[in-house]
N, C-alpha and C positions, 0 to 999 in steps of 0.2 A: 377744610373738613367737607366732606360730601355725604349726603344722605339720599338714597335712592329706593324708591318703591317700598317705603317703610310702612309696615303695619304692626302695631304693638297693642296688646290688650291692656286696658286701664282697669283700675279696681272697681270703677263704677259700671263695668260691663261694656263700655264703648271701646272703639279701636282708634288709636291715634293713627292718622294717615298722612303720609308725606310722600308726594310723588317724586320730587327732585328739589333738593336744597343744597346750595353750595356756598360756603363762606370762604372767600379768598383772602389771602394775606393782605393786611392793610385795610380790610373792611371791618367797621364796627357795627354790629347789629343789635336792634331791639326786637323783642317778641311782644306783641300786643294782642289784646282781644278781651272779651268781658270775662267776668268771674265765671269759672266752670268751663271756659272755652277750650282749655287744654294748653295754656301758655307754659305752665310749670312742667307739664309732661313733655312738651317739646324741648324745654331747656334741659331735661334729664337725659336726653339722647347722647350728648357728648360724654357724659359721665358714666354711660352704661347702666343707668339706673332703671331701665325699662327692658324687659325681656321681649325681643323681636319675635313676632310670628313669622315674618319674612322681611327681606329687604337687606340692603348692605350699607355699612358705615365704614368709612375710609378717612385716613389721615387725621385721626382724632388724637390730640395729645394724651400722653399717659397720665399727667397730673392735672385733673379737673377739680377745682375747689368751688364751693357754693356758699353764698351768704343769702340766707332766707329766713322767713318766719317759720318754715317747716324745719330748718336746721337748728333753730333755737328750741322748737318743740322737741326735737329728738334728744338734745342734751338734757332738757327738763325731765323727760320720760326716763332717761338713764339715771338721773339723780333720784327720781321717785322710786325706781326699782331698787336702788342701792341704799335707800334710807333705813337705817338701823335703830331709830328712835324707839320703836316698839319692843325690840329685843333688849336694848340696853338700858331702857326706862330713863334715858337721858336725851337732852335735845341733840340731835345729829346735824351738824352743819353741812355734812356732805362734802363734796370736793370744793376745796377753797379756790378762789380766783387765782391766788399765787400759784397754786399747783397747775391749774389749767394753762397758765400763761408762762410757765417756767421754760427756759431761764429767763427771769425778769429783765436782766440787763440787756438782753438782746432786743427787747421791745420797749425800752424805757421811754423813748420819745413818743410812741404811740400812746402808751399808758397815760403819759402826762398831758399829750395833746387831746385826749378824750376825757380827761379828768377822772380817772378811775382808780388812781393810786391809793385813795382812802379806802377802796373796796378789796384790797389784796387779801385781807384776812376774813373777808366774808365768804359764806357759802354761796355757790352759784344759784342754788334754789331760793335764796333769800333775796336775790336781786329783782329790781323792777324790770319791766319789759325793755325799757331803753338801756338800762345798764347791762343786762345780758346781751343785748345786741352789740354793745360796745365791745364786750369781751370776745364775742364771735368775730368781730372786726379785727381786733388786734391779732387773733390767731391766724386769720386769713391773710393779713397784710405783712406778716413777718417774713415772708419770702415770695418770690416769683413763682407764678404757676404757669403750667402750660396753657391753661384757660381758667380765667375767674368769672363764675357765673353770678350775676348780681340780680336776685329776685327782689324787687322793690328795696333797694339798698338803704333808703333814707327812713324807711318805716320805723316808727318808734323812737326816733332820734330827736332831741330838743334842737332848737335853733342854732346854737353855737356848735353842736356836734355835726349837724347837716353840713354846716360851712366847712368844718375840719375835714370831713370825709369827702365833700365835693373837691376840695383842693388836692387831696390824696389821689383821688381818681383821675383828676386831670394830669397829675404828675405820672400815674401809671400809664395813662394814654400817650403821654409825651415819650415814654421809654419804650413804646410799642408792645406793652403787656397786652396780650389777647383778652378782650372782655366781652362778655355777652350779656345783655341787659334785658330783664323781664319787667315790663312796665304796666302798672295800673294807672298812675298819674303821668299823662302824656306831657303835661307842662314841666315835669321834672327831667325829661330827657336832656342830656348834655348836648351841645353843639356838634361835638365831634361824632355823635352817632350818625353813620353814613347810610345804613340800610335798615328796612323794617320787614319783619315777617308777621303777617296778620293771620291768626288762628281763630276759626269759628267751628264749634261743635266738633272738636278734636280733629279738625282738618286744616292743614296749611292751605289756605285758599288765595292768598296774595302775598308777593314778595317782591322786593326791589328797592331802588333808591328811595330815601326817607320821604322826600317831598311828594313823590309820585304816589306812594302807598297811602300816606296820610291824607292825601287829596281825594282819595276814593269816597264815593257817596256813602258806601256801607260802613267805611271807617268814621266818616264825619258823623253818622248817625249815632255812633257809640260815645261821641264826646259831649253832645248836648242833650240834656234832659228838657224836653218841651211837652210832655204829656201832662194832663190835668190830674191832680191827685184825687183819688177816690175818696168818698166819705168813709170816715172810720166806724167800725161796728160799735154799738152801744157798749157801754162798761157792764161787765158781767156782775159787779158787786155795788151795793150802795156806797155812796161817798164817805170818807172819814169825817167825823165831826169832833172837832176840838173845842175846848173851852175858849171863850173870847180872849183874843190876844195871845193864845198859846202858839209858840212856833213848832214847826215840824221837827226841827233839830235845834238844840241848844247846847253848845259846848263852851265850858268854862275853863280858862287857863289851860287849854289842851296841850298835850305833849306826847311826842312819839320818840322812843329811843330804842335802839338795838345794841346790845352789849354796851359798848362805851360810845356808840355813834348816836348822837342826838340829831334827829331830822328837823324837828322844830319844837318850839316851846312857847308858852304864853299865848296861845291862840284862844280868843274869845269870838265865837261865830254863832250866830242865830239865823236860821233859815225860816222865813215866814211863808205861809201858803201862797203860791203864785209868784214867788220871788225867785226868779231863775238866775243861776250863777254859773259863770264860766270860770274854771279853775286852771291856772297855768303856773308854769316854773319848769326849771331844768330837771333832767332825769335824776331820779333818786332823792328828790327834795321832800318826799313824803305825800305827794298827791293821792297815790293809790292806797298808801296805808291809812291815810285820813278817811278815805271812802270805805275801806274795809273795816274800820272802826265803826262806822255808822251801820254797815250791814251786819255786824257781829262776827265778821270772818277774821278779825284781828283781836287777840285776847286783851289788848291794851284798852279796849272798850270798858273794861271793868276797873281799871286803874285811873281812868279819867272821870271827871264830872261831866256826864253826858246825859241829856235827856232827849228822848225820841218819841214823838207822837203821844206826848202826854205822860210817858212812863220814864221814871228815873232808872238808868241801868244799873243792875246789881241789887234790885229790890224783890227778886224772886220771879221776875218775868222769864218766859222762855224765849229761845231765839226766834221761835215761830210767831210769837207775839209781834216781833219787830219786822221779820222777813215778809210777812203778809202785806205790809204796806209799801213794800220796796220792790222795784224792778231794776235789774242791772245788766249791763253789757260791758264786758272787759276782757282783755287778753287772758288774764289769770282764770277767769271763768271758762273760757274757751279751751285752755289747755287742761283744766281740771275735768271737762266734761267728757270723760272717757267711757261713760255708760254705752253699752251696746244697744242702740235705740235707733228708730227711724225718725225722719224729719218731722213728721207729724207729732210723734210722741215727745219730741224735744220741745216743740212749741207748747203743747199742752201742759208740759211739766212746769211751765211758768206760772200756771194757776195753783200749783201745789208746792211751789218753792223748793223743788227738789232736783237733783242731778239724775236724770232718767225718770222713768214713770213706774211705779211700783203698785199701782192698783188700776183697776179697769176704769176707763174713762167713759163718760156718758155721751150720747149723740150730740147734745148741746155743746159739750166741750170740743168735740171733733169738728163740728160745723164752724165753731168760732175760730179754731185754729186754721181750718182750710180758707176762711175768709182772709185771715192775716197772710197766709202763704200766697193767696192770689194777689193781694196788695203788693207783696214783695216780689212777685214774678217767679215764685217757686212751687206753685202748686203742683205742677207736673212731677215734681220730685218728692211729693209728700211721703212716699213709701220707700225711698231710697234710705240706705244707711247713712246716718250723719257723717261718720268718719270717711265715707266715700265721696263726699263733696269736697270741692276746693276750699282752701282757707277762707276766701272771701264769700263763698256761699254759706259756709258755716257761720260766719259773722252775721250774715243777713237772718239766718235761722234764729240766732241768739237775740237779735233785735226783735223779731217776731215774739220770741219767748218773754222778753222783758215788757212788750207792749200789750201782750194778749189780756192781761188783768187790769190795764190802764191804772197803775198804782198811784197813791198820792204823791210819791217821791220816785223819780225816774233817774237812776244814775247812769250816765253814759261816759265811760272811760275810754277815750279814744275809740268811739263806736265806728269811725270810718277806715280803721286800720284793715288793710287788705282789700278794701273794696276798689273796684274799677271807677272810672270817671262817671259813667252813667248811674250806677248804684249810689255812689257818694252823693251825687247831686240830689237823687230822689231821697236818700235819708236825711240830708240836710234840709230838704224841703218839708219833710215830715216833722223834724225836730222844731223848725220855725212855726209850723201850723200848731204843734202841740203847745209851744210856748205862748203863742197868741191866744189860744183857747182858754189857757189858764186852768184847765181841768186837772192837770198835773203840775207838780213843781220839778224842775229840771236842774240837775247838776252836770256840767258839761266839761270834760277835760280834753284838751286839744293842744297840740304844739303848732297849729296852723291858725294864726291870727285871722286869715281871711275867711276861716270856716265858722266863726262865731256868729250865730244868727242874730239879725237886728233886734229881736225880742229880749235878748239877754242883756239886762240892765245893771247886773252887779258882777263883781269879779273878786276872786280871792287869788292874790298873786304871791307866789313864793319867790323871794329874791335871795341869791346866794350871797353869803358873807365871805370876806377875805379870809377868814380862818377855816373855811371849809363848811361851816354850818349853814343853816337856812334860816333866814329872817322872813317872817310872814308879814305882809302888808295888805291891808284890806281897803278897797277903794270902790266907789260908785263910778260906773262908766257913764 
């Protein structure tokens, strides 16, 4: 493949620029750069997903397939548009996994290897982030492609699934399947990546053999976060006051079940103020459903014995009585955040617990939001449309949205998903500082053991059972 004198307008108004980039047979390339640098845009060139202002593209395969967070979001948006629940007054599962993967017998080994056979009769929109990523993987791996573009291919997968996919990719490489890798986590690049393209500000600025490019000072600067964290703005509201000994969250004999599939049962869990919890377990075990039950975004909060912030759920409280005490970052929130809004308004909306901003904000709110955008390195993009930012930049905006009110309970459901190395190290440093300060209580979901901050001394671990159910074990680290 060869790309010469490329200029292509991006949706944020910039132009992707590539002077000369050639991928020869037998070369395996990774595209690297910071969030918003244009990595995904560059990877879109082979698939013809960008309209060129000028330039030439030659020798590109006819069949180019993508595995990416954006591809997951596209399928979820299709499901949302086709949702007929409001018309039929019945729950609409949407497209079943079985239908998306048909004919099933052709991909049986992949289905079993990724452990999703139990999901075949589930609707795609009901899957967890990791489960939907696995369905996408099965569809992409069911056949050879002229080029397979892997945009952060392990993102959202649990430990065992990452190992399974890693082996599959090594096998594909051994068969000479053309692959193009888009990387945020440079430590996950496989040994067989031979060349690297470095993108900065929508321009391909360096390319060549892997060791040569990764050794460049400007690339090394992107790998190591070494700046001092700024002081946090003061909380905009007085702290929550609970009765002595009252936990923030108290769940008794908790249970989550969908149709006939029970995710977990018998969970007794109390979260005391200042008690930070890491939550771990395989894809689909119920981690996100549990957190959505706390935030009120899962109706099973009313079928469980759940007490939040001194309020028993189901006793006449409003959802806003609960949400005002919670900040959240999650993939599901990011995919739901379809409101046409700019970055500044998205951060301010965290003060109002809304998707979008539906009333005028005061100068104090604007200044507070600008302070958080400055901390996150996004102040220059305050007036940009949120949907025009990269996936990783959107994730940083939602982190600012969750932190702006410095809530009593901060829920971080894979907050580092889609972040480059530098942004991830910054966010983890913030999480650790917040945990040490004890002004907020943190719940942190991650599939990466090494990313659990030292200040987290409690863990809720979901362990799979042999019958496919999930056993919940609670232990002190």
